[in-house]
SEROFI-173922 format. One line per field, with one value per residue: x, y, z of N, C-alpha, C in turn; chain. Coordinates in Angstrom, 3 decimals, padded with zeros to 6 digits. Layout:
BEGIN
n.u	X;... .
n.v	Y;... .
n.w	Z;... .
ca.u	X;... .
ca.v	Y;... .
ca.w	Z;... .
c.u	X;... .
c.v	Y;... .
c.w	Z;... .
ch	A;... .
This chain:
BEGIN
n.u	005.722;005.634;005.296;007.828;009.103;007.503;007.746;010.415;010.348;008.811;010.553;012.658;011.407;010.943;012.941;012.361;010.396;007.698;004.436;003.093;000.867;000.104;-001.266;-001.737;-000.428;-000.288;000.771;000.670;001.808;002.067;002.091;002.095;002.240;004.073;006.211;008.827;010.679;009.204;008.000;010.267;011.139;009.073;009.367;011.923;011.326;009.635;011.492;013.093;011.352;011.242;013.928;014.062;012.170;013.439;015.723;014.632;013.662;011.087;008.185;006.895;003.680;003.197;001.128;-001.029;-000.727;-001.111;-001.449;-002.998;-004.143;-005.026;-006.790;-006.449;-004.115;-002.034;000.732;002.960;004.270;005.708;005.437;007.302;007.831;010.347;011.198;008.837;006.207;003.718;000.184;-002.016;-004.828;-008.369;-009.947;-009.908;-010.247;-010.206;-009.928;-012.678;-013.761;-014.384;-012.282;-012.089;-010.534;-011.665;-012.599;-015.218;-018.161;-019.912;-019.302;-018.701;-021.077;-022.779;-021.689;-022.340;-025.153;-025.820;-024.903;-026.610;-028.931;-032.104 .
n.v	006.984;005.364;007.213;008.238;006.162;006.055;008.654;008.608;006.702;008.062;010.160;008.668;007.533;009.773;010.234;008.760;008.530;008.276;008.436;008.619;007.434;007.635;006.059;005.481;002.375;001.764;001.819;003.216;003.025;004.709;005.336;007.087;005.392;005.818;005.058;002.551;003.270;004.331;002.047;000.675;002.481;002.323;-000.342;-000.152;001.550;-000.112;-002.046;-000.459;000.029;-002.533;-002.866;-000.793;-001.692;-004.039;-002.934;-001.532;-003.638;-004.514;-006.021;-006.618;-007.092;-009.052;-010.588;-008.917;-007.132;-005.724;-005.177;-002.690;-001.835;001.082;002.349;002.235;001.231;-001.306;-002.096;-004.525;-006.190;-007.654;-006.893;-007.007;-007.881;-008.529;-010.532;-011.846;-012.208;-009.737;-009.932;-009.148;-007.193;-006.606;-004.980;-003.097;-002.810;-000.093;001.655;001.353;001.887;000.728;000.430;000.214;-001.099;000.174;002.412;002.400;003.034;001.032;-001.593;-000.620;000.666;-001.541;-003.028;-001.336;-001.280;-003.993;-004.317;-002.987;-003.465;-005.080 .
n.w	021.496;019.255;017.213;016.794;015.450;013.101;012.015;011.328;009.295;007.372;006.721;005.611;003.330;001.844;000.022;-002.180;-005.180;-004.408;-003.007;000.280;002.781;006.133;008.930;012.179;012.746;010.108;006.774;003.594;000.344;-002.716;-006.250;-009.318;-012.207;-015.007;-016.378;-016.638;-014.766;-012.669;-011.615;-010.732;-008.800;-006.899;-006.045;-004.929;-002.805;-001.329;-000.589;001.006;003.114;004.191;005.033;006.902;008.802;009.686;010.841;013.028;014.411;013.851;012.381;009.096;008.093;005.739;004.769;005.013;003.048;-000.251;-003.802;-005.537;-008.543;-010.153;-012.767;-016.396;-017.547;-016.643;-014.746;-015.761;-013.691;-010.751;-007.412;-004.360;-000.925;001.301;-000.438;-000.923;-003.039;-003.612;-003.510;-006.214;-005.987;-006.479;-005.055;-001.986;001.464;003.542;006.458;006.822;004.355;001.121;-001.567;-005.041;-008.049;-010.189;-009.057;-008.234;-006.351;-005.651;-004.286;-001.718;-000.975;-001.027;001.107;003.237;003.139;003.531;006.089;007.712;010.247;010.013 .
ca.u	006.935;005.477;005.462;009.252;009.345;006.805;008.347;011.671;009.995;008.386;011.764;013.376;010.709;010.887;013.951;011.832;009.329;006.419;003.648;002.716;-000.149;000.347;-002.326;-001.358;000.647;-000.604;001.483;000.284;002.672;001.462;002.814;001.523;003.201;004.089;007.383;009.443;011.405;008.256;007.869;011.516;011.154;008.159;009.991;013.013;010.702;009.196;012.701;013.517;010.456;011.704;015.184;013.711;011.514;014.462;016.585;013.902;013.185;009.645;007.860;005.913;002.670;003.075;-000.187;-002.001;-000.333;-001.606;-001.229;-004.250;-003.908;-006.158;-006.626;-006.530;-002.816;-001.554;002.150;003.161;005.382;005.351;006.091;007.579;008.395;011.128;011.175;007.517;005.386;002.476;-000.941;-002.749;-006.216;-009.273;-010.525;-009.232;-011.011;-009.302;-010.633;-014.110;-014.183;-013.891;-011.769;-011.935;-009.626;-012.422;-013.066;-016.669;-018.645;-020.890;-018.999;-018.777;-022.502;-023.313;-021.251;-023.105;-026.547;-025.959;-024.533;-027.691;-029.894;-033.494 .
ca.v	006.318;004.870;008.337;008.358;005.179;006.414;009.857;008.161;006.045;009.106;010.846;007.729;007.361;011.034;010.227;008.019;009.262;007.670;009.155;007.700;007.813;006.969;006.128;004.570;001.470;001.410;002.629;002.962;003.650;004.716;006.094;007.090;004.689;006.233;004.446;001.482;003.891;004.469;000.715;000.431;003.364;001.771;-001.535;000.305;002.073;-001.282;-002.632;000.448;-000.239;-003.797;-002.598;000.044;-002.547;-004.913;-002.108;-001.219;-004.919;-004.591;-006.921;-006.172;-008.133;-009.194;-011.153;-007.825;-006.230;-006.033;-004.182;-002.293;-001.016;001.941;002.897;001.310;000.623;-002.058;-002.437;-005.979;-006.492;-008.166;-006.206;-007.961;-007.457;-009.664;-011.528;-012.480;-011.437;-009.186;-010.260;-008.066;-007.246;-005.749;-004.020;-003.087;-002.105;000.734;002.545;001.194;002.243;-000.201;001.072;-000.762;-000.670;001.071;003.498;002.284;003.029;-000.055;-002.520;000.082;000.858;-002.870;-003.346;-000.506;-001.702;-005.320;-004.243;-002.330;-004.444;-004.809 .
ca.w	021.071;017.890;016.286;016.476;014.390;011.864;011.435;010.724;008.029;006.430;006.243;004.751;002.059;001.097;-001.038;-003.322;-005.871;-004.051;-002.014;001.332;003.754;007.406;009.927;013.266;012.322;008.729;005.788;002.212;-000.651;-004.040;-007.259;-010.659;-013.058;-016.408;-016.998;-015.853;-013.654;-011.561;-011.044;-010.014;-007.630;-005.909;-005.470;-004.058;-001.589;-000.559;-000.010;002.078;004.249;004.776;005.753;008.049;009.796;010.261;011.694;014.255;014.932;013.632;011.273;008.116;007.892;004.287;004.471;005.002;001.968;-001.583;-004.848;-006.173;-009.730;-010.479;-014.109;-017.527;-017.822;-015.490;-014.840;-015.810;-012.801;-009.438;-006.308;-003.287;000.353;001.816;-001.512;-000.987;-003.981;-003.088;-004.382;-006.875;-005.546;-007.253;-004.114;-000.692;002.495;004.333;007.380;006.648;002.994;000.117;-002.779;-006.119;-009.106;-011.083;-008.190;-008.146;-004.969;-005.461;-003.188;-000.442;-000.690;-000.713;002.467;004.178;003.112;004.132;007.503;008.464;010.737;009.592 .
c.u	006.827;005.652;006.921;009.613;008.764;007.406;009.672;011.406;009.585;009.587;012.549;012.731;010.619;011.925;013.500;010.680;007.981;005.716;003.294;001.661;000.113;-000.868;-002.041;-000.221;000.467;000.098;001.005;001.234;001.941;002.260;002.031;002.576;003.036;005.292;007.899;010.201;010.490;008.054;009.096;011.564;010.241;008.756;011.149;012.460;010.199;010.386;013.223;012.645;010.898;012.972;014.932;013.107;012.526;015.360;015.925;013.309;011.660;009.397;006.830;004.953;002.382;001.707;-001.298;-001.718;-000.935;-001.315;-002.572;-003.920;-005.171;-005.880;-006.623;-005.225;-002.281;-000.096;002.302;004.399;004.847;006.139;006.259;008.094;009.078;011.130;009.886;006.656;004.086;001.333;-001.547;-004.214;-007.071;-009.991;-009.787;-010.077;-010.023;-010.108;-012.143;-014.632;-013.564;-013.524;-011.607;-011.003;-010.326;-012.902;-014.593;-017.106;-019.560;-020.531;-019.099;-020.242;-023.140;-022.940;-022.074;-024.544;-026.727;-025.610;-025.629;-028.688;-031.315;-034.470 .
c.v	005.862;005.987;008.542;007.400;005.657;007.654;009.528;007.506;007.073;009.854;009.951;007.640;008.645;011.092;009.455;008.809;008.589;008.582;008.141;008.311;006.982;007.143;005.060;003.677;001.011;002.370;002.237;003.728;003.641;005.621;006.040;006.505;005.166;005.658;003.325;002.041;004.049;003.137;000.385;001.241;002.825;000.528;-001.155;000.852;000.925;-001.966;-001.771;000.260;-001.510;-003.589;-001.780;-000.807;-003.479;-004.139;-001.844;-002.474;-004.996;-005.577;-006.273;-007.329;-008.259;-009.747;-010.105;-006.840;-006.673;-004.888;-003.929;-001.363;-000.211;002.556;001.808;000.586;-000.030;-002.428;-003.953;-006.336;-007.039;-007.388;-007.197;-007.242;-008.682;-010.828;-012.332;-011.631;-010.970;-009.516;-009.004;-008.242;-006.314;-004.748;-004.140;-002.283;-001.381;001.718;002.536;001.524;001.259;000.568;-000.021;-000.211;000.238;002.325;003.555;002.282;001.838;-001.033;-001.874;000.263;-000.476;-003.282;-002.583;-001.003;-003.064;-005.321;-003.629;-003.389;-004.071;-005.111 .
c.w	019.613;016.856;015.894;015.346;013.056;011.220;010.752;009.362;006.976;005.862;005.293;003.373;001.236;-000.024;-002.277;-003.935;-005.658;-003.062;-000.938;002.218;004.996;008.299;010.964;012.782;010.883;007.778;004.402;001.307;-001.977;-004.966;-008.567;-011.591;-014.496;-017.141;-016.103;-014.646;-012.437;-010.846;-010.195;-008.729;-006.524;-005.253;-004.548;-002.742;-000.710;000.114;001.136;003.319;004.967;005.595;007.008;009.156;010.466;011.225;013.050;014.912;014.943;012.494;010.363;007.904;006.406;003.908;004.480;003.878;000.639;-002.529;-005.527;-007.329;-010.008;-011.840;-015.160;-017.797;-016.551;-015.723;-014.775;-014.994;-011.494;-008.395;-005.169;-002.048;000.940;000.828;-001.559;-001.916;-003.325;-004.040;-004.997;-006.494;-006.402;-006.365;-002.796;000.280;003.403;005.156;007.139;005.267;002.020;-001.144;-003.832;-007.182;-010.113;-010.356;-008.122;-006.685;-004.661;-004.351;-001.815;-000.025;-000.310;000.704;003.506;004.282;003.779;005.612;008.356;008.936;010.318;010.689 .
ch	A;A;A;A;A;A;A;A;A;A;A;A;A;A;A;A;A;A;A;A;A;A;A;A;A;A;A;A;A;A;A;A;A;A;A;A;A;A;A;A;A;A;A;A;A;A;A;A;A;A;A;A;A;A;A;A;A;A;A;A;A;A;A;A;A;A;A;A;A;A;A;A;A;A;A;A;A;A;A;A;A;A;A;A;A;A;A;A;A;A;A;A;A;A;A;A;A;A;A;A;A;A;A;A;A;A;A;A;A;A;A;A;A;A;A;A;A;A .
């Protein structure tokens, strides 16, 4: 049943110039920002996700959301869901892998090494 919801969301977001990754109940939106239009497009896609969730009587866990800038140029903007600003993070753990804004593997390796029992 959940696949029906998610497939609907994927079709909805296909009209925006964003890429998305879906895994179970997790959705990731991303875009390469080269102009203000890209920033606007991402915010419009986030607003579409909010509208979609309201329509299907689902909730978006805003406290589990964040913005991870990768690269040297950082968009000087705030993204929001339901008028709640999303925090900018320097790293994010996803499916057991830690991704950093520098794409450094060090935090991920540190997590693995410290998790190994001695």
